[in-house]
Residue frames relative to the residue before (quaternion, step in Angstrom):
aa qw qx qy qz dx dy dz
M 1.0000 0.0000 0.0000 0.0000 0.00 0.00 0.00
K 0.6533 0.4856 -0.3333 0.4757 3.66 1.08 -0.78
R 0.6559 0.4987 -0.3512 0.4446 3.59 0.92 -0.73
A 0.6224 0.5277 -0.3721 0.4424 3.58 0.86 -0.58
L 0.6600 0.5074 -0.3060 0.4618 3.62 1.00 -0.94
I 0.6569 0.5121 -0.3204 0.4513 3.59 1.01 -0.77
A 0.6272 0.5477 -0.3064 0.4613 3.58 1.05 -0.85
S 0.6822 0.4944 -0.2922 0.4526 3.51 0.91 -1.01
S 0.6455 0.5218 -0.3257 0.4527 3.62 1.12 -0.82
L 0.6354 0.5302 -0.3073 0.4699 3.67 1.01 -0.73
A 0.6588 0.5006 -0.3205 0.4613 3.52 1.01 -0.84
L 0.6664 0.5019 -0.3001 0.4626 3.52 1.03 -0.80
L 0.6194 0.5209 -0.3510 0.4710 3.65 1.09 -0.60
I 0.6586 0.5298 -0.2872 0.4505 3.47 0.96 -0.94
A 0.6708 0.4790 -0.2890 0.4869 3.56 0.95 -0.89
S 0.6996 0.4421 -0.3163 0.4637 3.69 0.93 -0.63
T 0.7604 0.3733 -0.2339 0.4771 3.70 1.02 -0.42
G 0.5936 0.6224 -0.3807 0.3398 3.63 1.00 -0.46
F 0.7699 0.3634 -0.2053 0.4827 3.57 1.12 -0.53
A 0.4710 0.6606 -0.4426 0.3820 3.53 1.30 0.18
P 0.5041 -0.6445 0.4838 0.3107 3.68 -1.01 0.80
V 0.2958 -0.7209 0.6105 0.1414 3.53 -1.08 0.83
H 0.1086 -0.7733 0.6244 0.0181 3.58 -0.79 1.22
A 0.4176 -0.6714 0.5522 0.2644 3.55 -1.18 0.75
G 0.6068 -0.5827 0.4056 0.3574 3.45 -1.22 0.61
E 0.6913 -0.4746 0.3722 0.3978 3.46 -1.37 0.28
G 0.7980 0.1837 -0.1925 0.5407 3.64 -0.81 1.09
H 0.6766 0.4840 -0.2880 0.4744 3.66 1.21 0.16
D 0.1853 0.8137 -0.5241 0.1698 3.57 1.06 0.77
H 0.3170 -0.7797 0.5121 0.1714 3.60 -0.79 1.05
G 0.5586 -0.6471 0.3920 0.3399 3.64 1.28 0.06
D 0.4168 0.7204 -0.4793 0.2785 3.59 1.27 0.22
G 0.6617 0.5153 -0.3234 0.4383 3.71 1.08 -0.48
P 0.6446 -0.4874 0.3860 0.4449 3.66 -1.27 0.08
A 0.4518 -0.6918 0.4880 0.2813 3.51 -1.11 0.89
A 0.4583 -0.6671 0.5197 0.2737 3.56 -1.08 0.80
P 0.5344 -0.6148 0.4699 0.3401 3.55 -1.11 0.73
S 0.5367 -0.6093 0.4741 0.3404 3.54 -1.28 0.53
A 0.3408 -0.7680 0.5178 0.1613 3.44 -0.85 1.00
N 0.6298 0.5871 -0.2874 0.4196 3.56 1.35 -0.02
G 0.6531 0.5091 -0.2829 0.4840 3.56 1.37 -0.17
P 0.6411 -0.5005 0.3762 0.4438 3.63 -1.15 0.13
Q 0.0088 -0.8199 0.5683 -0.0686 3.52 -0.85 1.06
R 0.3655 -0.6763 0.5907 0.2452 3.61 -1.06 0.69
Q 0.3143 -0.7768 0.5227 0.1568 3.66 -0.61 1.14
P 0.6290 -0.5304 0.3485 0.4490 3.66 -1.05 0.46
D 0.7120 0.4664 -0.3031 0.4284 3.68 0.85 -0.60
G 0.6256 -0.5677 0.3140 0.4332 3.62 1.33 0.29
S 0.5552 0.5794 -0.4228 0.4211 3.63 1.14 -0.15
V 0.3265 -0.7253 0.5731 0.1975 3.56 -1.31 0.28
F 0.2824 -0.7163 0.6220 0.1424 3.46 -1.11 1.04
L 0.0276 0.8103 -0.5779 0.0933 3.56 -0.58 1.24
P 0.2748 -0.7903 0.5111 0.1966 3.65 -0.24 1.13
K 0.6666 -0.5346 0.3493 0.3845 3.47 -1.21 0.50
P 0.6267 0.5040 -0.3931 0.4458 3.71 0.82 -0.50
A 0.6417 0.4971 -0.3257 0.4848 3.60 1.07 -0.78
Q 0.6060 0.5623 -0.3580 0.4341 3.57 0.89 -0.69
R 0.6762 0.4629 -0.2824 0.4988 3.59 0.93 -0.98
Q 0.6519 0.4929 -0.3246 0.4762 3.68 0.89 -0.80
L 0.7250 0.3996 -0.2760 0.4883 3.70 0.89 -0.58
G 0.4073 -0.7375 0.4629 0.2755 3.60 1.18 -0.11
V 0.2040 0.8087 -0.5214 0.1802 3.51 1.08 0.93
R 0.0333 -0.7736 0.6322 -0.0280 3.64 -0.86 0.95
T 0.1470 -0.7942 0.5862 0.0637 3.61 -1.01 0.85
L 0.2111 -0.7533 0.6140 0.1052 3.55 -1.30 0.35
V 0.3360 -0.7204 0.5612 0.2306 3.59 -0.91 0.90
T 0.2981 -0.8020 0.4818 0.1890 3.58 -0.55 1.08
E 0.1769 -0.7528 0.6285 0.0841 3.54 -1.30 0.53
A 0.4283 -0.6905 0.5312 0.2401 3.54 -1.08 0.89
A 0.1002 0.8063 -0.5771 0.0826 3.61 -0.99 0.73
E 0.4985 -0.5762 0.5272 0.3762 3.61 -1.30 0.20
L 0.0991 -0.8103 0.5774 -0.0179 3.51 -0.40 1.25
P 0.5059 -0.6315 0.4736 0.3477 3.71 -1.00 0.64
R 0.4345 -0.6369 0.5631 0.2975 3.60 -1.09 0.66
T 0.1875 -0.8231 0.5361 0.0053 3.47 -0.65 1.32
V 0.1340 -0.7343 0.6591 0.0918 3.60 -1.10 0.80
E 0.2650 -0.7475 0.5956 0.1278 3.48 -1.09 1.06
L 0.0920 -0.8165 0.5695 -0.0229 3.55 -0.90 1.14
G 0.4524 -0.6614 0.5272 0.2827 3.46 -1.06 0.57
A 0.0194 0.8120 -0.5776 0.0817 3.60 -0.80 0.86
K 0.1483 -0.7548 0.6233 0.1409 3.56 -1.33 0.06
V 0.5433 -0.6449 0.4514 0.2919 3.47 -1.33 0.64
L 0.0841 -0.7935 0.6011 0.0443 3.67 -0.95 0.85
M 0.5389 -0.5891 0.4769 0.3677 3.53 -1.24 0.21
D 0.4329 -0.6575 0.5525 0.2739 3.56 -1.03 0.87
P 0.4099 -0.7529 0.4565 0.2382 3.58 -0.60 1.08
N 0.6701 0.4842 -0.2853 0.4849 3.58 1.25 -0.38
A 0.7620 0.3101 -0.1934 0.5345 3.53 1.26 -0.22
G 0.7243 0.3394 -0.2368 0.5514 3.62 1.23 0.19
G 0.0030 0.8074 -0.5891 -0.0316 3.58 -1.29 0.15
K 0.4084 -0.6771 0.5762 0.2068 3.44 -1.47 0.29
V 0.2274 -0.7588 0.5956 0.1335 3.48 -1.08 0.85
Q 0.0866 0.8040 -0.5779 0.1101 3.63 -0.66 1.12
P 0.4435 -0.7040 0.4774 0.2824 3.65 -0.86 0.84
L 0.4411 -0.6702 0.5289 0.2768 3.58 -1.17 0.52
N 0.7809 0.1661 -0.1037 0.5932 3.61 1.09 -0.49
A 0.5252 -0.6255 0.4801 0.3202 3.41 -1.33 0.59
G 0.2184 0.7680 -0.5733 0.1837 3.52 -1.08 0.72
R 0.6110 -0.5367 0.4671 0.3471 3.51 -1.45 -0.33
I 0.4460 -0.7113 0.4972 0.2189 3.47 -0.98 1.02
E 0.0508 -0.7617 0.6459 0.0120 3.53 -1.13 0.88
P 0.4927 -0.6490 0.4553 0.3587 3.68 -0.89 0.69
G 0.4924 -0.6546 0.5046 0.2728 3.46 -1.36 0.58
P 0.7840 -0.3276 0.2211 0.4787 3.55 -1.28 -0.14
R 0.7635 0.3126 -0.1891 0.5326 3.66 1.02 -0.64
G 0.5995 -0.5307 0.3610 0.4781 3.56 1.22 0.29
L 0.6636 -0.4822 0.3759 0.4311 3.58 -1.28 0.00
P 0.4345 -0.7188 0.4699 0.2715 3.63 -0.68 0.94
N 0.3639 -0.7209 0.5609 0.1827 3.49 -1.25 0.74
P 0.6180 -0.5345 0.4245 0.3901 3.56 -1.19 0.48
G 0.7892 0.2592 -0.2536 0.4956 3.51 -0.91 1.14
Q 0.5391 0.6098 -0.4266 0.3945 3.61 1.26 -0.04
A 0.4386 -0.6885 0.5162 0.2591 3.52 -1.06 0.81
V 0.0672 -0.7794 0.6229 -0.0017 3.55 -1.06 0.87
R 0.3237 -0.7218 0.5773 0.2026 3.58 -1.31 0.41
K 0.5910 -0.5586 0.4279 0.3945 3.48 -1.24 0.59
G 0.8087 0.2667 -0.2507 0.4605 3.47 -1.11 0.97
E 0.5100 0.6072 -0.4584 0.4013 3.60 1.22 0.05
V 0.4704 -0.6676 0.5244 0.2409 3.45 -1.28 0.95
L 0.2339 -0.8177 0.5153 0.1052 3.63 -0.51 1.13
A 0.7532 -0.1713 0.1306 0.6215 3.55 1.18 -0.83
Y 0.3709 -0.7020 0.5613 0.2336 3.50 -1.40 0.08
V 0.2265 -0.7366 0.6213 0.1419 3.58 -1.20 0.63
V 0.2014 -0.7397 0.6292 0.1280 3.59 -0.57 1.07
P 0.4116 -0.7289 0.4901 0.2430 3.67 -0.48 1.17
S 0.2833 -0.7431 0.5863 0.1544 3.58 -1.10 0.74
A 0.0210 0.7914 -0.6104 0.0271 3.60 -0.95 0.93
A 0.5463 -0.5977 0.4555 0.3699 3.51 -1.11 0.54
P 0.6381 -0.5634 0.3600 0.3818 3.60 -1.25 0.60
I 0.6524 0.5078 -0.3403 0.4480 3.61 0.91 -0.63
E 0.5893 0.5427 -0.3487 0.4865 3.60 1.15 -0.58
R 0.6914 0.4570 -0.3013 0.4715 3.56 0.78 -0.94
S 0.6177 0.5323 -0.3431 0.4662 3.63 0.91 -0.68
N 0.6684 0.4867 -0.3221 0.4611 3.59 0.91 -0.85
Q 0.6579 0.5054 -0.3191 0.4581 3.50 0.98 -0.79
A 0.6426 0.4859 -0.3429 0.4831 3.64 0.99 -0.78
A 0.6243 0.5196 -0.3611 0.4581 3.73 0.89 -0.67
Q 0.6540 0.5070 -0.3103 0.4678 3.58 0.90 -0.95
L 0.6368 0.5310 -0.3080 0.4666 3.57 0.99 -0.87
A 0.6302 0.5429 -0.3167 0.4559 3.61 1.00 -0.85
E 0.6701 0.5031 -0.2817 0.4673 3.53 0.99 -1.14
L 0.6597 0.4916 -0.3183 0.4710 3.66 0.91 -0.77
R 0.6551 0.5045 -0.3520 0.4386 3.57 0.91 -0.60
A 0.6605 0.4953 -0.3275 0.4595 3.49 1.06 -0.77
A 0.6375 0.5201 -0.3272 0.4647 3.59 1.05 -0.75
K 0.6087 0.5404 -0.3390 0.4717 3.63 1.20 -0.69
A 0.6487 0.5040 -0.3402 0.4576 3.60 0.93 -0.78
L 0.6682 0.4870 -0.3296 0.4558 3.66 0.92 -0.73
A 0.6552 0.5092 -0.3123 0.4625 3.53 1.07 -0.79
D 0.6124 0.5158 -0.3687 0.4723 3.63 1.02 -0.56
K 0.6572 0.5042 -0.3289 0.4535 3.61 0.87 -0.79
R 0.6449 0.5117 -0.3203 0.4688 3.57 0.95 -0.90
V 0.6476 0.4884 -0.3498 0.4687 3.61 0.89 -0.72
A 0.6499 0.5171 -0.3558 0.4285 3.63 0.96 -0.70
R 0.6351 0.5519 -0.3140 0.4398 3.55 1.03 -0.93
L 0.7105 0.4783 -0.2679 0.4412 3.50 0.93 -1.03
Q 0.6443 0.5214 -0.3354 0.4479 3.53 1.14 -0.49
E 0.6096 0.5299 -0.3496 0.4747 3.51 1.33 -0.47
L 0.7082 0.3862 -0.2248 0.5465 3.59 1.28 -0.53
A 0.2218 0.8424 -0.4795 0.1062 3.55 1.11 0.40
D 0.6634 0.5310 -0.3107 0.4259 3.55 1.24 -0.63
T 0.7434 0.3536 -0.2153 0.5253 3.62 1.21 -0.41
V 0.6253 0.5246 -0.3039 0.4913 3.65 1.26 -0.43
P 0.4822 -0.6333 0.5023 0.3378 3.69 -1.02 0.63
R 0.5827 -0.6064 0.4150 0.3471 3.50 -1.07 0.72
K 0.6428 0.5582 -0.3328 0.4056 3.59 0.96 -0.81
E 0.6216 0.5310 -0.3590 0.4503 3.64 1.08 -0.50
I 0.6286 0.5352 -0.3259 0.4607 3.51 1.11 -0.74
E 0.6687 0.5183 -0.2814 0.4528 3.42 0.99 -1.02
A 0.6345 0.5221 -0.3110 0.4775 3.62 1.00 -0.75
A 0.6555 0.4860 -0.3242 0.4786 3.63 1.01 -0.72
E 0.6307 0.5072 -0.3348 0.4826 3.62 1.00 -0.76
S 0.6482 0.5048 -0.3436 0.4549 3.64 0.86 -0.84
E 0.6517 0.5137 -0.3310 0.4492 3.60 0.88 -0.85
A 0.6646 0.4971 -0.3196 0.4573 3.58 0.91 -0.81
A 0.6208 0.5357 -0.3192 0.4751 3.62 1.05 -0.75
S 0.6597 0.5001 -0.2976 0.4756 3.56 0.97 -0.89
L 0.6361 0.5063 -0.3307 0.4792 3.59 0.95 -0.70
T 0.6240 0.5557 -0.3320 0.4377 3.56 1.04 -0.82
A 0.6851 0.5027 -0.2649 0.4558 3.52 0.96 -0.98
R 0.6280 0.5247 -0.3129 0.4821 3.59 1.14 -0.81
I 0.6460 0.5063 -0.3406 0.4587 3.52 0.91 -0.80
A 0.6554 0.4967 -0.3354 0.4596 3.65 0.91 -0.86
A 0.6396 0.5294 -0.3302 0.4489 3.63 0.96 -0.79
V 0.7174 0.4505 -0.2739 0.4554 3.64 0.72 -0.94
G 0.6528 0.5221 -0.2949 0.4630 3.46 1.14 -0.86
G 0.6588 0.4943 -0.3316 0.4601 3.54 1.04 -0.76
G 0.6216 0.5299 -0.3601 0.4508 3.67 1.07 -0.57
L 0.6792 0.4632 -0.3287 0.4649 3.62 1.02 -0.42
S 0.7999 0.3011 -0.1512 0.4966 3.66 0.99 -0.69
T 0.5896 0.6055 -0.4005 0.3540 3.62 1.05 -0.24
R 0.1603 -0.7569 0.6220 0.1205 3.60 -1.24 0.34
E 0.5046 -0.6715 0.4846 0.2442 3.45 -1.18 0.80
A 0.2737 -0.7490 0.5859 0.1445 3.59 -0.91 1.13
L 0.2703 -0.7244 0.6201 0.1326 3.53 -1.04 1.01
I 0.0587 -0.8479 0.5251 -0.0438 3.50 -0.37 1.31
A 0.5131 -0.6512 0.4685 0.3052 3.54 -1.01 0.92
P 0.3378 -0.7701 0.5026 0.2006 3.62 -0.66 1.07
V 0.7869 0.1386 -0.0595 0.5984 3.63 1.13 -0.53
S 0.4914 -0.5999 0.5257 0.3496 3.53 -1.33 0.12
G 0.3458 0.7143 -0.5522 0.2554 3.62 -1.06 0.78
V 0.5483 -0.5652 0.4689 0.4000 3.47 -1.15 -0.73
I 0.5700 -0.5946 0.4488 0.3466 3.51 -1.24 0.55
A 0.2222 -0.7912 0.5520 0.1412 3.60 -0.66 1.02
S 0.7758 -0.0351 0.0293 0.6294 3.56 1.12 -0.69
A 0.0562 -0.7551 0.6522 0.0354 3.41 -1.28 0.65
N 0.1594 -0.8499 0.5022 -0.0075 3.52 -0.38 1.41
V 0.6991 0.4171 -0.3016 0.4962 3.73 1.00 0.17
V 0.2024 -0.6754 0.6907 0.1606 3.49 -1.60 0.26
A 0.6659 -0.4783 0.3747 0.4328 3.62 -1.35 0.36
G 0.8167 0.2576 -0.2262 0.4642 3.49 -1.09 0.90
Q 0.4647 0.6820 -0.4362 0.3587 3.62 1.16 0.05
V 0.2834 -0.7410 0.5778 0.1918 3.58 -0.95 0.75
V 0.0746 -0.8141 0.5759 0.0022 3.55 -0.84 1.16
D 0.4223 -0.6949 0.5105 0.2794 3.50 -1.12 0.50
A 0.6614 -0.5014 0.3696 0.4178 3.61 -1.17 0.16
R 0.8270 0.2068 -0.1755 0.4924 3.55 -0.95 0.80
E 0.4248 0.6920 -0.4664 0.3511 3.57 1.32 0.26
L 0.4689 -0.6710 0.5004 0.2821 3.62 -1.00 0.83
V 0.1325 -0.8137 0.5650 0.0326 3.52 -0.57 1.21
F 0.7946 -0.0423 0.0538 0.6033 3.60 0.83 -1.04
E 0.1787 -0.7166 0.6618 0.1286 3.54 -1.36 0.59
I 0.1007 -0.7777 0.6205 0.0031 3.53 -0.93 1.00
V 0.0103 -0.7860 0.6161 -0.0512 3.56 -0.88 1.12
D 0.3659 -0.6610 0.6080 0.2439 3.49 -1.38 0.42
P 0.3493 -0.8014 0.4392 0.2071 3.65 -0.11 1.22
S 0.6575 0.5100 -0.3119 0.4586 3.56 1.19 -0.42
R 0.7559 0.2850 -0.1475 0.5707 3.64 1.27 -0.23
L 0.1544 0.7881 -0.5657 0.1869 3.53 -0.31 1.33
R 0.3718 -0.6639 0.5950 0.2588 3.49 -1.36 0.30
I 0.1996 -0.7276 0.6491 0.0970 3.61 -1.29 0.70
E 0.0791 -0.7972 0.5973 0.0388 3.54 -0.71 1.05
A 0.1020 -0.7985 0.5926 0.0268 3.60 -0.61 1.18
L 0.2780 -0.7419 0.5814 0.1851 3.54 -1.20 0.49
A 0.1063 -0.7805 0.6152 0.0320 3.58 -0.74 1.16
F 0.3206 -0.7499 0.5545 0.1655 3.49 -0.90 0.98
D 0.6767 0.3520 -0.2805 0.5827 3.59 1.32 -0.22
S 0.3321 -0.7913 0.4802 0.1819 3.55 -0.47 1.27
A 0.5191 0.6346 -0.4150 0.3944 3.61 1.33 -0.22
I 0.5470 0.6342 -0.4111 0.3601 3.59 1.12 -0.47
A 0.6458 0.5634 -0.3399 0.3874 3.57 0.91 -0.81
A 0.7104 0.4128 -0.2825 0.4951 3.58 1.15 -0.43
N 0.7163 0.4213 -0.2270 0.5079 3.61 1.28 -0.02
I 0.3353 0.7421 -0.4996 0.2953 3.58 1.13 0.66
G 0.1603 -0.7449 0.6371 0.1167 3.61 -0.87 0.86
T 0.7641 -0.1540 0.1690 0.6032 3.56 0.52 -1.28
A 0.1738 -0.7643 0.6125 0.1027 3.47 -1.31 0.24
T 0.0360 -0.7958 0.6042 0.0173 3.56 -1.11 0.67
M 0.1639 -0.7577 0.6222 0.1090 3.49 -1.22 0.27
A 0.2937 -0.7548 0.5610 0.1711 3.58 -0.94 0.94
V 0.0383 -0.7558 0.6536 -0.0117 3.48 -1.04 1.13
G 0.7767 -0.1191 -0.0114 0.6184 3.50 -0.09 1.39
N 0.7632 -0.2905 0.2227 0.5325 3.66 -0.68 -1.08
Q 0.5932 0.5664 -0.3820 0.4260 3.59 1.25 0.28
R 0.3264 -0.7436 0.5650 0.1457 3.42 -1.18 0.74
V 0.1581 -0.8048 0.5704 0.0441 3.65 -0.48 1.19
P 0.3140 -0.7308 0.5654 0.2183 3.57 -0.71 0.96
L 0.1840 -0.7618 0.6110 0.1123 3.58 -1.13 0.70
T 0.2982 -0.7089 0.6206 0.1532 3.49 -1.27 0.75
F 0.3688 -0.7348 0.5378 0.1868 3.52 -0.77 1.13
I 0.2249 -0.7868 0.5662 0.0992 3.55 -0.75 1.10
G 0.7040 -0.3939 0.2883 0.5159 3.61 0.85 -0.87
A 0.4274 -0.6770 0.5575 0.2192 3.41 -1.47 0.22
S 0.4823 -0.6511 0.4942 0.3151 3.60 -1.00 0.85
R 0.4035 -0.7026 0.5395 0.2290 3.45 -1.33 0.46
S 0.6952 0.3765 -0.2876 0.5405 3.63 1.22 0.28
L 0.5067 -0.6793 0.4647 0.2567 3.46 -0.96 0.89
R 0.1101 -0.7557 0.6408 0.0786 3.64 -1.08 0.60
E 0.8219 -0.1424 0.0108 0.5515 3.59 -0.55 1.10
Q 0.6956 -0.5079 0.2201 0.4580 3.50 0.87 1.17
A 0.6519 0.4735 -0.3370 0.4872 3.60 1.14 0.48
L 0.4472 -0.6750 0.5182 0.2755 3.55 -1.27 0.45
P 0.3066 -0.7626 0.5295 0.2101 3.65 -0.63 0.84
L 0.1507 -0.7759 0.6114 0.0384 3.51 -0.96 1.07
V 0.1422 -0.8173 0.5534 0.0741 3.56 -0.58 0.98
F 0.0696 -0.7974 0.5995 -0.0022 3.54 -1.02 1.08
R 0.3319 -0.7119 0.5741 0.2313 3.60 -1.20 0.49
A 0.0705 -0.7831 0.6165 0.0412 3.55 -1.01 0.91
Q 0.0378 -0.7577 0.6514 0.0106 3.54 -1.12 0.75
G 0.5458 0.6307 -0.4716 0.2862 3.50 -1.36 0.46
N 0.6159 -0.5999 0.3685 0.3535 3.52 -1.22 0.53
A 0.4991 0.6608 -0.3937 0.3992 3.58 1.37 -0.40
L 0.6262 0.5819 -0.3279 0.4022 3.62 1.10 -0.67
N 0.4600 0.6827 -0.4350 0.3648 3.58 1.28 -0.19
L 0.6657 0.5091 -0.2948 0.4591 3.54 1.12 -0.67
L 0.6664 0.4923 -0.3286 0.4534 3.68 1.14 -0.09
A 0.2610 -0.7248 0.6186 0.1545 3.58 -1.37 0.43
V 0.5987 -0.5627 0.4437 0.3579 3.47 -1.26 0.65
G 0.7770 0.3017 -0.2212 0.5063 3.61 -0.68 1.00
Q 0.5358 0.6664 -0.3829 0.3497 3.57 1.24 -0.20
P 0.4175 -0.7208 0.4853 0.2659 3.61 -0.71 0.95
V 0.0099 0.8031 -0.5950 0.0302 3.61 -0.93 0.85
R 0.3964 -0.6891 0.5484 0.2595 3.60 -1.28 0.13
V 0.1820 -0.7762 0.6009 0.0585 3.54 -0.79 1.13
F 0.1734 -0.7760 0.6010 0.0804 3.62 -0.97 0.91
V 0.1579 -0.8134 0.5591 0.0286 3.49 -0.33 1.39
Q 0.2113 -0.7553 0.6105 0.1101 3.65 -0.63 1.05
T 0.2665 -0.7686 0.5682 0.1240 3.54 -0.66 1.21
R 0.6213 -0.5350 0.4220 0.3869 3.49 -1.36 -0.01
D 0.5208 0.6106 -0.3960 0.4462 3.63 1.31 -0.11
K 0.2227 -0.7955 0.5523 0.1120 3.53 -1.06 0.79
V 0.0372 -0.7864 0.6136 0.0601 3.57 -1.24 0.52
K 0.4640 -0.7147 0.4672 0.2359 3.43 -1.07 0.99
G 0.3284 0.7518 -0.5302 0.2140 3.58 -0.63 0.94
V 0.5272 -0.6050 0.5177 0.2967 3.56 -1.37 -0.23
S 0.3159 -0.7604 0.5435 0.1630 3.56 -0.76 1.06
V 0.0997 0.7708 -0.6258 0.0649 3.63 -0.74 0.98
P 0.6012 -0.5629 0.4150 0.3867 3.66 -1.21 0.40
V 0.5725 -0.5847 0.4445 0.3643 3.48 -1.12 0.68
A 0.6155 0.5716 -0.3542 0.4111 3.68 1.02 -0.62
S 0.6016 0.5725 -0.3584 0.4265 3.59 1.28 -0.28
L 0.6226 0.5586 -0.3424 0.4278 3.57 1.12 -0.57
M 0.0489 -0.7765 0.6267 -0.0436 3.54 -0.88 1.13
K 0.3429 -0.6954 0.5822 0.2448 3.54 -1.41 0.02
N 0.3282 -0.7249 0.5749 0.1904 3.56 -1.05 0.87
P 0.7089 -0.4326 0.3002 0.4692 3.60 -1.27 0.11
A 0.6596 0.4783 -0.3370 0.4718 3.71 1.03 -0.49
N 0.4593 -0.6758 0.4545 0.3545 3.67 1.29 0.08
Q 0.3923 0.6619 -0.5113 0.3829 3.57 0.95 0.91
T 0.4630 -0.6334 0.5451 0.2955 3.55 -1.16 0.62
V 0.0741 0.7788 -0.6145 0.1017 3.56 -0.89 1.03
V 0.2099 -0.7127 0.6558 0.1338 3.38 -1.48 0.53
W 0.3909 -0.6997 0.5467 0.2422 3.57 -1.22 0.60
V 0.1343 -0.7920 0.5953 0.0185 3.57 -0.68 1.16
K 0.3870 -0.7297 0.5343 0.1797 3.50 -0.97 1.01
T 0.0821 -0.8454 0.5274 0.0192 3.62 -0.27 1.22
A 0.7742 0.1252 -0.0726 0.6162 3.53 1.27 -0.42
P 0.6875 -0.4671 0.2956 0.4709 3.69 -1.03 0.19
E 0.8318 0.1351 -0.0775 0.5327 3.57 1.06 -0.61
R 0.6091 0.5066 -0.3568 0.4950 3.46 1.22 0.78
F 0.0505 -0.7581 0.6500 0.0160 3.56 -1.08 0.92
E 0.1360 -0.7920 0.5931 0.0502 3.40 -1.15 0.94
P 0.4183 -0.7027 0.5067 0.2729 3.64 -0.93 0.81
R 0.1417 -0.7647 0.6268 0.0470 3.48 -1.14 0.96
T 0.3192 -0.7430 0.5511 0.2057 3.55 -0.78 0.91
V 0.0619 -0.8194 0.5677 -0.0496 3.66 -0.62 1.13
T 0.3089 -0.6806 0.6358 0.1927 3.38 -1.47 0.34
T 0.0824 -0.8424 0.5324 0.0114 3.75 -0.62 0.92
E 0.1573 -0.7170 0.6657 0.1342 3.47 -1.46 0.19
P 0.5237 -0.6177 0.4477 0.3792 3.60 -1.03 0.59
L 0.2052 -0.7912 0.5672 0.1013 3.53 -1.27 0.66
D 0.8087 -0.2171 0.1418 0.5279 3.62 0.65 -0.99
G 0.6803 -0.4979 0.3015 0.4454 3.49 1.28 0.34
V 0.7478 0.3117 -0.1812 0.5575 3.52 1.08 -0.73
N 0.7700 0.1749 -0.1047 0.6045 3.57 1.07 -0.69
A 0.2236 -0.7415 0.6192 0.1295 3.56 -1.30 0.50
A 0.4193 -0.6833 0.5497 0.2346 3.53 -1.26 0.67
V 0.2207 -0.7433 0.6250 0.0907 3.59 -0.79 1.16
T 0.1596 -0.8319 0.5257 0.0780 3.54 -0.50 1.12
S 0.7842 0.0193 -0.0287 0.6196 3.59 1.19 -0.28
G 0.6860 0.4851 -0.3876 0.3793 3.56 -1.29 0.75
L 0.7177 0.3051 -0.1945 0.5950 3.55 1.38 -0.22
Q 0.2141 -0.7194 0.6430 0.1524 3.53 -1.35 0.63
P 0.6041 -0.5647 0.4246 0.3687 3.47 -1.27 0.67
G 0.7233 0.3855 -0.2764 0.5018 3.59 -0.78 1.03
D 0.5095 0.6249 -0.4243 0.4121 3.58 1.22 -0.17
R 0.3211 -0.7283 0.5770 0.1832 3.57 -1.03 0.88
V 0.0876 -0.8214 0.5636 -0.0069 3.57 -0.35 1.32
A 0.4261 -0.6838 0.5247 0.2750 3.54 -1.02 0.94
T 0.1887 -0.7981 0.5702 0.0483 3.57 -0.86 1.16
Q 0.7544 0.1964 -0.1162 0.6155 3.61 1.12 -0.68
G 0.7818 0.2741 -0.2184 0.5157 3.55 -0.95 0.87
A 0.4078 0.7196 -0.4938 0.2683 3.64 1.13 0.12
T 0.6291 0.5364 -0.3538 0.4375 3.57 1.05 -0.72
L 0.6788 0.4767 -0.3091 0.4653 3.59 0.93 -0.72
I 0.6053 0.5287 -0.3605 0.4734 3.65 1.15 -0.51
N 0.6498 0.5098 -0.3062 0.4734 3.57 1.02 -0.81
Q 0.6834 0.4812 -0.3233 0.4437 3.66 1.04 -0.34
V 0.4841 0.6650 -0.4398 0.3606 3.64 1.28 -0.19
R 0.0789 -0.7915 0.6061 -0.0044 3.54 -0.92 1.06
């Protein structure tokens, strides 16, 4: 009877404890559960904001800018291309067909600096064999006539006391004329045309090699001053030409101011060409014919906030956003509407308030935090 009671008690104890969960003591977790995410690294929060610790901000090079509201000029972005300034550039073309020979410094290379009046190359004129033979025969006749004229002058000078002075002078004039004609014909057979740099600058294009045969008026060299260029923009709204305040062009991270010269009076491809003058060392990065974007600031004003173009990002919905620093380690995305300003900065017309601290550097990396 006792044995039966003990057996039933053990069975009840096993049944009551065998299915109960077993918990480790405090501080003795065996790592069976899922690991919690680290709270010290960059994280995207459930509300879409980004937690970015200070060490990560320094590592990513994050910089912010306090925004200010202002009356900004309404800007129009136009497609344009780089042209040669006609007062600071030039083209080198031969007047006669012939064969190219190197100049004193050899044939110039693209990008080489040249001075005004420098000989770049020579063109040896080409002539048909029959033309050269005719010129050689004419030269031989002139030399023979010159020899007879010299002898006649010598005889008359010996008889100077009995011969009138006018006959001696006529003979001397004829001899001088034959000398000049011989020089002209002989120069035509042996001379070569020098191709001279019309302006100082750098070689933009070189289209010949030694020994190449070129035609008259064929483009051989182009010379430009890289610090003085023309920018030609096409405006499909002709009213823009009468409403231009200022204009700029972005070259990398630099903003190059443009001087409006004038508008054409004839359409090209249904657009009105607008010509601007550009100067500065930043133009060394441009090439003639390169397409660029010109930002024309009109006299109309729009109220907004100026932010760098590098601050504008795209969210998954393809909306334009900027990252605003709301706490020392917290950035929130703000959906904004923008207008072009000058190529380096953009005008935010809605979505930002004056005094917001916008991320200007490292915004791309903040936008990638997940």
